[in-house]
C-alpha positions in Angstrom: -5.4 -5.9 -21.9 -7.6 -7.6 -19.6 -10.1 -5.7 -18.1 -9.8 -5.0 -14.1 -12.3 -5.8 -12.0 -13.1 -4.7 -8.6 -14.5 -7.4 -5.6 -18.4 -5.4 -6.2 -18.9 -4.3 -9.4 -21.4 -6.5 -11.2 -24.9 -5.0 -11.5 -27.3 -7.9 -10.3 -30.3 -5.5 -9.8 -32.0 -5.4 -13.3 -31.1 -8.6 -15.3 -32.3 -8.7 -18.7 -35.8 -10.8 -18.9 -37.8 -12.3 -21.7 -40.6 -10.1 -23.4 -43.8 -11.0 -24.7 -44.1 -9.3 -27.8 -47.4 -9.2 -29.5 -47.6 -9.2 -33.1 -43.8 -9.5 -33.8 -43.0 -13.0 -34.0 -39.8 -12.5 -36.0 -38.2 -10.5 -33.5 -39.3 -12.2 -30.4 -36.7 -14.8 -30.9 -33.5 -12.7 -31.6 -34.6 -10.6 -28.2 -34.8 -13.9 -26.5 -31.6 -14.5 -27.5 -29.7 -11.3 -27.0 -28.7 -11.0 -30.6 -28.9 -7.5 -30.8 -27.1 -7.0 -33.8 -29.4 -9.7 -35.7 -32.4 -7.7 -34.1 -30.7 -4.4 -35.5 -30.7 -5.6 -39.2 -34.0 -7.5 -38.9 -36.1 -4.1 -37.9 -37.0 -1.5 -40.3 -35.2 1.8 -40.0 -38.7 3.4 -38.4 -41.6 1.1 -38.7 -40.6 -1.8 -36.5 -42.1 -2.4 -33.2 -41.7 0.2 -30.9 -40.3 -1.9 -28.1 -37.9 -3.8 -30.2 -36.7 -0.3 -31.3 -36.5 1.0 -28.4 -33.9 -1.8 -27.0 -32.0 -1.5 -30.1 -31.4 1.8 -29.3 -30.7 1.1 -25.5 -28.2 -1.5 -26.3 -26.4 0.1 -28.7 -26.0 4.0 -26.6 -28.5 6.0 -28.4 -29.9 6.9 -24.9 -32.4 9.8 -26.2 -33.7 7.8 -28.9 -34.1 4.9 -26.3 -36.0 6.8 -23.6 -38.5 8.5 -25.9 -39.6 5.2 -27.4 -39.6 2.9 -24.5 -41.4 5.7 -22.5 -44.2 5.4 -25.4 -44.2 2.0 -25.3 -45.4 2.6 -21.3 -48.0 5.3 -22.2 -49.7 3.5 -25.2 -50.4 -0.1 -23.2 -49.4 0.7 -20.0 -50.7 -3.0 -18.6 -48.6 -4.9 -21.4 -45.9 -7.1 -20.4 -44.0 -5.0 -23.4 -44.4 -1.9 -20.9 -42.8 -4.2 -18.0 -40.0 -4.8 -20.0 -39.6 -1.2 -21.1 -39.4 -0.3 -17.6 -36.7 -2.8 -17.2 -34.5 -0.9 -19.8 -34.9 2.1 -18.7 -33.8 1.4 -15.2 -30.3 -0.3 -16.8 -30.1 3.3 -18.9 -30.5 5.2 -15.9 -28.6 3.1 -13.9 -25.4 2.6 -16.0 -25.6 6.5 -16.6 -25.7 7.2 -12.9 -29.0 8.8 -12.5 -29.9 7.0 -9.5 -32.9 9.5 -9.0 -34.4 8.6 -12.2 -33.6 5.3 -11.8 -35.4 4.7 -8.7 -38.7 6.6 -9.7 -38.7 4.4 -13.0 -38.6 1.2 -10.5 -41.1 2.5 -8.3 -43.5 3.3 -11.4 -43.3 -0.3 -12.7 -43.9 -2.0 -9.3 -47.3 0.8 -8.7 -48.2 -0.5 -12.3 -47.4 -4.3 -11.6 -47.8 -4.7 -8.0 -48.6 -8.4 -8.1 -44.8 -9.2 -9.9 -43.2 -11.7 -7.6 -40.0 -10.0 -8.0 -41.2 -7.0 -6.7 -40.0 -7.7 -2.8 -36.3 -8.5 -4.2 -36.2 -5.4 -6.6 -37.0 -3.4 -3.4 -34.2 -4.7 -1.6 -32.0 -4.7 -4.2 -32.1 -0.9 -4.8 -32.5 0.1 -1.4 -29.0 1.5 -1.3 -29.6 4.0 -4.1 -32.3 5.6 -2.8 -31.7 9.6 -2.3 -28.8 9.3 -4.9 -29.1 12.3 -7.0 -28.5 12.5 -10.9 -24.9 12.2 -12.1 -24.4 15.4 -14.5 -21.6 15.1 -17.2 -20.1 17.8 -18.7 -19.3 18.3 -22.2 -16.2 15.8 -23.2 -12.8 17.8 -23.9 -9.9 15.9 -24.9 -7.1 15.1 -22.3 -4.3 12.9 -22.2 -3.0 11.6 -19.2 -0.1 9.9 -17.6 -0.6 6.7 -16.0 2.4 3.9 -14.4 3.0 1.8 -17.3 0.9 -1.4 -17.2 -1.3 -0.4 -14.5 -4.8 1.3 -15.4 -4.6 4.2 -12.2 -5.1 7.7 -13.8 -5.4 11.4 -11.9 -8.1 12.9 -11.3 -9.8 15.4 -8.6 -12.7 15.2 -6.2 -13.7 18.6 -4.8 -10.6 19.7 -6.3 -8.4 17.6 -4.1 -6.3 15.1 -6.0 -6.5 11.2 -6.1 -5.3 8.3 -8.3 -7.9 5.9 -9.0 -8.1 2.8 -11.4 -10.7 2.5 -14.0 -13.0 -0.5 -14.8 -15.0 -1.2 -17.4 -16.4 -3.9 -15.8 -17.6 -1.7 -12.8 -21.5 -0.8 -12.6 -20.9 1.6 -10.1 -18.0 3.9 -8.8 -16.4 2.9 -5.5 -14.0 3.9 -2.8 -12.8 3.0 0.5 -14.3 4.7 3.9 -10.8 6.1 4.6 -11.0 7.8 1.2 -14.4 8.8 1.7 -13.0 10.4 5.0 -10.0 12.0 3.6 -12.0 13.6 0.9 -14.6 15.2 3.4 -17.5 13.5 1.5 -20.7 12.6 4.2 -21.1 8.6 4.1 -24.8 7.7 4.3 -26.1 4.4 5.7 -28.2 2.3 3.6 -29.5 -1.2 4.0 -28.1 -2.4 0.4 -26.3 -5.0 -1.2 -23.7 -5.1 -4.3 -22.9 -8.6 -6.1 -19.2 -9.1 -6.3 -17.1 -11.0 -8.7 -17.5 -14.2 -7.0 -21.0 -14.3 -6.5 -20.8 -13.2 -3.1 -23.6 -10.2 -2.0 -21.7 -7.4 0.3 -23.4 -4.3 2.0 -22.0 -1.1 1.0 -22.4 2.6 2.2 -22.8 5.8 -0.1 -21.4 8.6 -0.3 -21.5 12.2 -3.4 -19.1 14.0 -4.4 -20.1 17.6 -5.5 -17.5 18.1 -8.0 -15.1 15.6 -9.8 -12.9 16.5 -13.0 -11.3 13.8 -14.9 -8.8 15.4 -17.4 -10.7 18.0 -18.7 -14.1 16.9 -18.0 -16.1 18.2 -15.1 -18.6 16.2 -13.1 -21.2 16.9 -10.5 -23.5 14.9 -7.9 -21.0 11.9 -8.4 -22.3 8.8 -6.5 -19.6 6.1 -4.8 -20.5 2.9 -3.3 -18.5 3.2 0.0 -16.7 -0.1 1.4 -14.7 -0.6 4.6 -11.0 -0.6 4.4 -10.3 -4.1 5.1 -12.2 -5.3 1.9 -10.1 -6.1 -1.0 -9.0 -4.3 -3.1 -8.7 -1.4 -0.9 -6.3 -3.0 1.8 -4.3 -4.0 -0.7 -3.7 0.2 -1.6 -2.2 3.1 -0.1 -3.9 6.2 0.4 -5.5 8.4 -2.4 -5.5 5.6 -4.8 -8.5 3.9 -2.7 -11.3 4.2 -5.5 -12.4 3.2 -8.8 -14.4 4.9 -11.7 -16.8 2.6 -13.5 -19.1 2.7 -16.3 -21.3 5.9 -14.6 -18.2 8.3 -15.2 -16.5 6.2 -18.4 -19.6 7.0 -20.5 -19.1 10.2 -19.3 -16.1 10.5 -20.9 -17.3 9.3 -24.2 -14.0 7.6 -25.3 -10.9 6.4 -23.2 -7.8 4.9 -24.8 -5.5 3.0 -22.7 -2.0 2.6 -24.1 0.7 0.3 -22.4 3.2 3.6 -22.9 2.0 4.8 -19.8 -0.8 7.7 -21.4 -4.5 7.4 -21.1 -6.7 9.3 -23.7 -10.1 10.6 -23.0 -13.0 12.8 -24.4 -12.2 12.3 -28.4 -14.5 12.1 -30.8 -16.1 8.1 -30.8 -16.3 6.4 -34.1 -19.4 5.8 -35.8 -21.4 3.1 -34.1 -21.5 -0.1 -36.7 -24.0 -2.1 -34.7 -24.4 -4.7 -38.0 -20.6 -5.7 -36.9 -20.8 -5.7 -33.1 -18.5 -7.8 -31.3 -19.2 -6.7 -27.9 -23.0 -7.1 -27.1 -23.8 -8.3 -23.6 -27.1 -8.4 -22.1 -26.4 -6.1 -19.5 -23.5 -4.3 -21.3 -23.4 -1.0 -23.2 -22.5 -2.5 -26.9 -19.3 -0.1 -27.8 -17.6 -1.1 -24.7 -14.5 -2.9 -26.0 -11.6 -4.5 -24.7 -8.9 -5.1 -26.6 -5.0 -6.5 -26.3 -3.2 -3.0 -26.3 -6.1 -0.3 -25.5 -9.3 0.2 -24.0 -11.5 2.0 -25.9 -15.1 2.9 -24.5 -17.3 5.1 -26.6 -20.6 6.7 -25.3 -23.9 8.1 -26.7 
């Protein structure tokens, strides 16, 4: 199955950049080329440069370890280029898990530490839409088998106990819904100055809404943020009521695993297979490594 993509889902806020690691010439070319599996294999298990160990942990979904190591890099050399890059990787980690309060705080700390960087103003404009949003909290993933219509990627969920049927999108870096859907669910819509990049490269404005509770199968979430778009924009204009929403990476990772079958079921909350960084085929500069799209299923494994 090919991954479905909404019109407003690509994260362009924190693109990967090139680090200037000191005393680590054997690792820097692999980092610059985004050859993550090779970087993982080249690093000694515990004695390699902290920055690269933190990056590898972030790429391969070991969020807690990545956060601890990258924060230690910042503390040990707060004005270094590796510290600057560590802020960026932390921002990516927080963004992909829907921890928007921590995401904004991390970016503000980077701007304070590096006030003369030329990209500062563009970054401040890019994250404007996420200010004031809470950190999403994912409950313990629990196994469930959900129905879906044959050949489609819509699954049943509940927001504040109200039923909805949203499509899941492993290419979506934010959860999204239409304006009418937010109103149907009784969510407060907040104005923002932010924009998001679309699949066509165009940036569009959006508003935000926060769902206090959301349930997918047997897995519960709180403080789930959505980007809100006008109903006359695609794909919402082509969808009926109660289907004008999508769940993206921040929610999907909280489910731990997601397996889609063309026969009409979606399994979530299963125990993930052990990570195999040395044999990764799905690494991407901005994606979580263990997001795999296959012909007959989508398997998403979080940390």
